[in-house]
C-alpha positions, 0 to 999 in steps of 0.5 A, a space after each residue: 402655188 400651194 393656194 394658202 389661205 389666212 387660216 393656213 398661214 396662222 398655223 405652224 408650217 414645215 417647208 420640206 426640201 426648202 432649199 435656198 428659198 425666201 419662203 421662210 425668211 418672208 413668212 417670218 418678217 410677217 410673224 408667220 411660224 415656218 420651219 424649213 428642212 434641208 440637208 443644204 443647211 448643213 453647210 455654212 452661208 458662205 458655202 451655200 453662197 458659193 453654190 448659189 453663184 455657180 447656179 445663175 447661168 445653169 438656171 438661165 440656160 435650162 429655161 432658155 432651152 425649155 422656154 416653151 414649157 413656161 408661161 412667161 406672163 409675170 416673169 418676162 424671160 429666162 434672164 428675168 427668171 434668173 434674176 428673180 431667183 438669185 434675189 430670192 436666194 440672196 434673201 435667204 442668205 441674209 436670213 440664214 444665219 439668224 434663222 438657223 440660231 432661231 432653229 427656223 432652218 434645220 438640216 434633215 432630209 425626206 424621207 426621215 425628218 428630225 422632227 416630232 409627230 404632229 408638230 406642224 399644221 401644214 407640211 409643204 414640199 415644192 419642186 422636189 417630189 415628182 420633179 425628179 421622177 427620174 431619180 426617186 422611185 415610187 417607194 421614195 415618194 409614198 415614204 416621203 409623203 407619209 413622213 410629211 403626214 406624220 410631222 403635220 396634219 396636212 401635206 401639200 406637194 407641188 407641182 406634179 410635173 417631171 422636170 421640164 415635162 409633163 405630169 409625173 409617171 409616178 403620180 398615179 401609182 403613188 396615189 394609189 399606194 398611199 390610199 391603200 395604206 390609209 392616207 386620204 389623198 387628192 389632187 387640187 387646181 391652184 391659182 398658179 402656173 409657170 411651168 405649162 400644166 403645172 396648176 395642180 398640187 397633191 393634198 394628203 393627210 393620214 386617216 385615223 382608223 375608224 371606230 367599228 366597235 359594236 
């Protein structure tokens, strides 16, 4: 979904709002350097597991109610989607205690991350920004993406859709505001589409001031 190249994966990656996903554990198994940040990581593995167990039926029912909004080419049904998501979350849980000890999972929340400037090559955020456009304002999105650009050379956000809907109404004002505040921003097609129309990501990085000396 982020169109990651071998060069991207060789750098240090920050996974923002990572939640109980398996990206960190799978990447770390391959020797890649990933740190995930989410307020969820303040909880114990047992507490997170209880939350995961409570989500299965909701994941399936939401997907079933909105099944025409998805492309079911690789994941054949809402039930299968639930199984895939649960398997990924179980993978996360198996890795969480060790990853927490190693500093690969850190409690933190956008738009104020407990991380140093330029600590990462790439900051990723999936299914959080724009997904919750009904709850998070333009100002929040701008602050979050600027924070990602503070801690990483480049920020990528996917998808650009509202939850179970079309392109977020916040996309244009967020992009416009970021550009006015000095960030280089573009949207790019990616070779992945599960939500219909969800095949674009936002790419941003902070442009250094230009030297205009005589």
